[in-house]
N, C-alpha and C positions, 0 to 999 in steps of 0.2 A: 585665477581659476579656483573655484570652490572645491575643497576636498570633501569627499563623502565619509561620514562617520560610519563606524561599524554598527550595524543594527543591533538593538537590544532585544531581549525576549518580549513578546507581546504580553501586555498586562490584561487584567480582567476587564478593565474599562473598554479595551478594544473589542472584545467579544460582545460586550453589552451594546456598544455602538453599532456593530454589524447587525446584531439581532434586531435592534430598534429600527435601523435603516431598512432592512429587508422586510420587516413587518409593515412598515409604512408604505412600501412600494409594491405590495402584493397585487394591487389593482393595476399598477403600471407595468414596467419591465424590470423584474427582479434582477439584481446583480449588475445593472448598468448604472454607473455613476452619472448623476445629472448636473452636479456642480463641480467647479474646479477643486474646492476643498475636499469633496468626496473622492475625486480622482487622486488627489495627493495622498489622502489617507489610505486608499486601496493600494497605491503604489508602495507606500511604506509597509503595509501588511505583507505584500508579495515579497518585498526585499528581505524582511525579517524571516518569513517562512522559508524562502529559498536558502538563506544563510543557515537556518536551523537544520534543514534537510541535508545540506552539505556537511555540517558538523556531525550529524548522525552517521552519514556515510563514512566520513573519515574515522570516527570512533569504531565503526564496525570493521574497518580494515586494520586497525592497529591495537585494539584492546585484547588482552588475553581472554581465552574462552570462558573462564569462570566469571569475569566481569561482563562479557557479552550476554551470558545466560541471565544475569540479573537485570539487564536492560532490555534486550531483544528477545523476549519470551512471549508465549501465546497470551498470557494475562495482560501484558502491557500493549501488545500490538493488535489484539483483537478489536478493540474499540476504534483504532485507526482504520483498519481494513473495513470494518462495518460502515464507518462514516464515508469512506471513499466510494464504496459500492452502493450505499443506501439510495433507494429510490423515493424515500419520504412520502409514501402514499400517492405517488404519481399514477395517473391513469393513462393507459396507452392511447385511448381515443382523444382525450382532452389535452394532453401534454406532449404531443408528438415532437414539437420543436425542441423543448427542453430535454426530452429523452434522446433526441438525435444528438444534441450537444454533449450529453453525458456519454453516449456511445462513442462519439469521436474522441473523447478524452480518455475513456477507459480501454478501448480496444488496443492501442499500442502498449499500455501497461500489461494487459492480459497476455498479449503476444510475447512480451519480454519474459513474463513469468512462465508461460508454457515452454518457451525456448530453454530457460534455465532448468525447469523440471525435467525436460527431456534430454538433458546432457548426461552422458554416460557416467562421468566422474561423480556428478551430484547424486544420481540415482544409486550408484555404488556405495557412496557414503551413507545415504539414507537407509538403504535396505540391502546390505551386503549378502544376506542369505537368499534373497529371492531375485536379485538382479539377473543372475544367469538364466533363470527360468524365463523371465520376461524378454531377455534378448533373443533367446531361442524361439519364443512364441512369435516375436516379430510384430508386424503391424504398426500402425501409427501410434504415436505417443506411448511407446513402451516404457519410457522413463517415468512418465506420469502414472502409468499403471503400477509401476514398481513402488513408487512412493505411496500410492493409495493402498495397495495391498499391505505394505509395511504398517500403515496406520491401523490395519485390522488385526495384525498379529500382536499378541501380548508380549511384553518384554521377556518373560521367562521362556516362552516358546522360542524366541529368537536365540537366546543364549544356549538353549538345548540344541538347536539346529547348528549353531556355530561349533559346539563341542563334538558333533558327529563327524 
């Protein structure tokens, strides 16, 4: 039985290959491999990407906070989130099937994020000074409202409120 090697990081040539293949398939069905070699290459890409996601998850669980701040910050993750949610100039009338596929992929991710943001402990950590107001206010998504309002309050304002 053949043992599977641990996947390595994807090289620049992989990204060039995907771009070239997808550009050549614009008229046909983008993202659908047509040859066995393409299927094998996409399988390799998926394996490596899933391994890298798992490695990032494990790092997020075990690294100290100062190291996490250097890796998982808005500057580094903003591009990833934009790429995941990007509609790349798709038109609602012309690209309904592709938009439907994207929606089916993104809805579970958004649901998980909303669930996390609406957790009382998470909201309390993100916005300790206004969490109690949001809980009393009630309504749906009070945790998300807490995080949103926290983003509007300046850091100095928060420290002043904590001191009171």
